N, C-alpha and C positions, 0 to 999 in steps of 0.2 A: 092297598093296591099292590099287585104283584108285578114288579117292573119288568122281569124277563118276558112275561106274557104280553105286556103292553108293547115292548120292543118287537116281539115276534109278530104281533098283529100289524104293526106299521110296516114291518119287513114284507108282509104279504099284501100290502096295499090297502089294508082296512082303514076306515075313517075312525079316528078317536073322538071321544066326546070332549067338549070344552072343559068339563070337570076333571077328566083324566089328565088333560094337558096342564091344567092349573095345578093339580096335585104333583105332577112330575116336576114342574118348574119350581114349585114351592119346596119340594124335597131336595132338589139340586141346590137351590140357593142356601138352604140350611145345612148342607153337607150330608144329608141323609141318603141321597142318591149319589153314588161314587162316579168319578170321572169316566171309568171304563164303561159303565152302563149308559151314561149320557153320550159318550162317543159312539156307541152302537146305535143309539136312537138317532143321532145326527146323521150317521151313515145310511140308516134306513130311510130317513127323510130325503137324503141326497138322491137316492135311487128311486124312491116311490112318490116323492112330492107330497103335497098337502092340498086339501080343498081350501077355498077362500074362508070358509067358516073355521077350519082348523088353524089357518094362518092368523086369523083375527084373534082366536083364543090364545095362541102362542104369544102374539104381540101383547095382548092385554095382561097375560100372566107375567111376562117379562117387565112390562110397564109397572104393574102393581107390586113387583118384588122390592120396590124402594119408594122413595118420596116422589110426589108429583107436585107441580106448581099449583097453587090455589090463589085466587085473586079476590079483591074486595067486590062487593055488589056494585053494579052499575059501571063496571070497567068497560073500556073501549074494546073493539075487536082485537083478538089475540091472533097474530099471524106469524108465519115463519117460512123459510125456504131451506131446502136441502139439495145439495148437489152430490151425485154419485162419484164425483172426483174427476180431476183432469189436470192438465199442465198449464200453468199460468192462470188458473181459475181463482181470481181474487174478487169474484162477484159479491160475496157476503159483506166484504168491507165497505162496499158502496151501497148495496141494496138495503142493509139493516138501517143505517141512519136515514136514507132516503124515504123508506116506507114509514119510519117513525115520524117523519114530518107531515104525514097525511092524517095523523090522529089515531093510528093503530099502535098497539104495543107489540114489540118484537123481542121475545125472550129467547135469543139465539144461543143454544147450547151446541158448541162445536167440538171438533176433534183435532188431533195432531196428524201431521203427515206420516205416511208409512210407505216405503218403496218410492216409486216415481211420483206419486200423488202428493201435492203439497197440503199442508194443514192450516186452517184459519188461525188456530191458536198460536202456531209458530210465527206466522206473519205478524199478528198483533203484538207478540212479545218482543218483536224487533223495535217496537216503540218503547224507549226507556221508561221504566216504571209501570208499564201496563200490566195490571194484575188480573189474571183470568180465574184465579182461585177464590170464588166467592160462594156463599151459601144461598139457598133459595129465598130466605127471608130478606136478605140484603138485595138480592136480584129484584124481588117484587117491589121493594122500597125504591130502587133505582128506576124501575119501570114507571112508577107513580111520578117520579121527578122529571125524567127526560124521555120516557117511552121506549127505551132500547137498552138491552144488556147483551154483551157478547162474552160468554163464560165457558169454562170447561165442565166436564161431567164430574159431579161430586161423588164421594164414596157411596152415598145413599141414593144415587140417581141411576135407576136400572141396573142394580148389581148383577142380576141374572144374565143380562146381556154381556156385561164385561167378562163374567166368568165363562159363559158359553162361547164368546168370540175367541178367547184365548185357546179354548179347547179345539174349536174348528180350525184355527190357524195351524195346529200341529197334527191334525187328523185328516187333512185333505178334503174337508167338507165346507170350505169357504164358498165355492161357486154353486150354491143352491139357492134358487129363486125364493123358495119358502123361507129359508133361514136368513137370507139377506133382507128380505122384506120385513120380517119380524124384528131384526136387529135395528134397521133404520127407523121403522115406524114406532117401535116401543120408545125410543129416545125422543122422537119428535112429538109423539102424542102424550108423553109424560110432561110436556110443556103446557098441556091442557089448551090446545089450539082450537080456534074457530075455522081457520083456513090455512092450508099448506100448499106451497107450490114446489114441485120436484123438478130439478134440472137433471134429466137422465142422459148421461153421456154415452157415446159409443165411438169406437175407432181405435187407432193405434195407441193413443194416450189415455184410454179409458179402461175401466175394469171390464165393462161389457164390450167385447170386440165388434159385434155385429149389431145392426139396427134391429134385427129380429129378437135378439136377446134383450136389448134395451126396451123394446115394445112389451115383451113378456114381463119384465121387471116392473115397468110403469103400470101395466094393467093390474098386476098383483098388488101393488101399493095403493092404487086407486080403490080396488075392491076392499082392502082392509079399512081404508078411510070410510068407505060407505058403510061397512059393517059396524064401525065404531062411531058413526055420526059426525065425522069431520069432513068438511069440504076440501077435497084434494084435487089439484090440477097437476098434470105432468106435461113438460115440454121436452121433446127429444132434440138433442143437439150433438152434431158431430164433433169429435175431439181428434181430428186427423192432424190439425196444426195447433200450436199453442194458442190460448186465448190472450189477445192483446199482444204486446211486444216485449213484455218482461217476464222472466221466470226466476224465482229466488225470493227469499223472504222480505227483506227491506226494499228490494227493487220493485216487488209487487205492491207494497204499501205506497211507495212513491207514485206508481202508475195509478193506483186507486185514488190518491189525493188529486192528481191531475184530472181524473174523471169527475170527482166531486167538485172540482173547480170549473166544471163545464167543458173540459177538454177531454183528453184521453183517446185511446184508439176507438175507432167507430164500432168494431165488432164487439168490444167489451161494453161500451155504452148501450148498444142496441139490445144485447142480451140482458143487461140489468133492467132495461125498460120493459122488455118482453115478459120477464119473470115478475117484476113488481106489479105490472098491470093486472095479473091474475088474482092478486090478494088484496088490492086496495079498492076504494070506492071512488077514486078520482080518475080523471082522464089521463091518457098518455101525454097530452099537451101540458097538463098541470104538473106531471112528473118531470117533464123536460124543463119546465120553468123552475122547479125546485132545485134541479141540478145546476141550471145556468145562472140563477140569481144569488147563489151562495148559501141558500138556506140549508141544503143537505150538508155542505161542508161545515157550517157552523154546528150542526147536530153532531157530526163526527168529532169535532173539537170538544164538544160537551161530553161525548162518550169517552174519549181519551182521558179527560180530566176526572170523570166519575170513576174510572178504573185505576187512578193513581198516576197517570202520565201527565205530561206537560205539552199542551198543543204548540207551544213555542219551539219545541224540538222537531216538529213535523217538517218544516222547510229545510231542516239541517240533517235529515236522515242520511242523505248521500255522503255527507261529511262524517257523521257519527259512525256509519258502517262502511267505511271506504276500504275495499279490498286492496292488498298490497300491489296487485298487478291487474290493470285494466287496459285491455288492448282489443282492437278491432280484428275481425276475421274478414279478409278481403276476397271479393269474387274474382275468380281467375278468367271468367268468360262472361259475356253479356247475353241478354235475352230476357225471358219472362220467368219469374219464380213459379214453378209448377207444383212444388211439394216442399213442405217443412214438416218432417215427420215428428209428431208430438211425442211419440214413445221414445225416440232416440234423444230428443232434446231433454225430456224428463230424466232419462238414464244419465245423461251427461251432467245435469244439475245435481242429481243424487251423488255422483262420483266426485263432484266439486265440493260436496259437503252441505248442500242446501237441504237435503232430505236425510232420512235415516233408513238403514237396512233392517234394523230391529228396534222394537219399542224403547229399549233402554239407551239408544244412541242420542247424542245431542245434535243440534243443527247449527250451521254457520249462517248468521244473519246477512253477511256481506256478499257472499258469492252467488253467482248465477249469470244470467244473460239479460241484456236489454237492447233496445234499438233493433229488434229482430225484424227481418223482412217478412212480408205476408204473401200468401199465394195470390197470383194474378198481377203482382207488381212488376214493372219493368226494372231492369238493373243493368248497369254497364260494368265492363271489366274494370277493376280497380276501386269499385264502390264497396262500402262495408255491407256485409251480410248481417252482422250483429256485433255486439260488444261483449266480450267475456270478462267477468270479474272473478279473479282466481287468487288463491293463496300463494301458489308457487309457479315457476315456469313449467315444471313437469305437469302440474294440473292444467295449466293453460294449453299445453300441447295435446293432452288427452282430449280436452273439451273441443279444441279446434278440429281435431281429426273426426270427432263425432258430429260436429256441426256440418263439416264438409260432406259427410255421408247423409246427414238428415236433409240438407237443402239441395233440391234439384232445380237447375236453371235450364230451360229449353231455349235453344237459339231462335 
């Protein structure tokens, strides 16, 4: 196969065959196709797009570049959820154990946070001893035992995606619907799923800024699912204000536990139920019962223990990860909260150290925000807008200034 000709054809908007795409990805994974040619191909796709058939072929080729989950005969339904990212989005920590209580298996392979978007693995690792580095055989064994696993991507799991994503990151080709779809769906479909629900975010705290872009991405991912024989549901959700009232690694785990105990913020609880309903065969009422009667919480405790943590540490997380400086931001005027800008809150959390600017950065489990006000709530002068958990007074002052800019109170 002559790679320059293939690049030129895509540059001119021609449709490539599934076999050509398969050979391209195979060559790239083996190192036979150099980065400069793959960069040119990614840029051609960025400008010319791909048909659903091409995107499905790209997804399948990336999925087949490494190992996929395989299960014993007679296994229960295999289901999962993916979010396109947001601020305070700790849904996975609640949804995975909840859905596992309904008799499904949930093989959730998650990622780390980058930029203002938090990562499920970072949140889980704020639980002392929680090990996300497990192999596929161990994962399937754990599914047989407790029905849920929450792990990181292994070296042999979609290696083509890992390699191509790094390239896209430095060549200005990240915001391509075709390439985003193939990246997300290759990892999810390598879990060998029966059903998948997609939480597609849009707004100031999301990768997709507009509803139109989110709709296009959702449609693209549903089409790939259809091509590949997987039942895919998409739910569009605004990310104009943070989800729940906490942003930051251990702070979000604490809020997740409150929700698993039948409490938690109403917006978080409702979203977990909305998404779970799409992939289980029980009713919403039964899901609510599993949250309220402690069943989902017990499953989460089992999950923590299976990954090497100690569930006895969960009630002590606030103490284990106590930031040196915890202080409230006070409202200077009364009225109704009309805006809590998710993008600014996420940026402030990143600068506090809760996120990472580049993949090699570490994260601070203790810092972030909790007790955040929500849009539509009344507030009086002198009441707290939120609580900041910071390392230093300088960090607190920075975060306070950003929160004051993020929160709008209308008289």
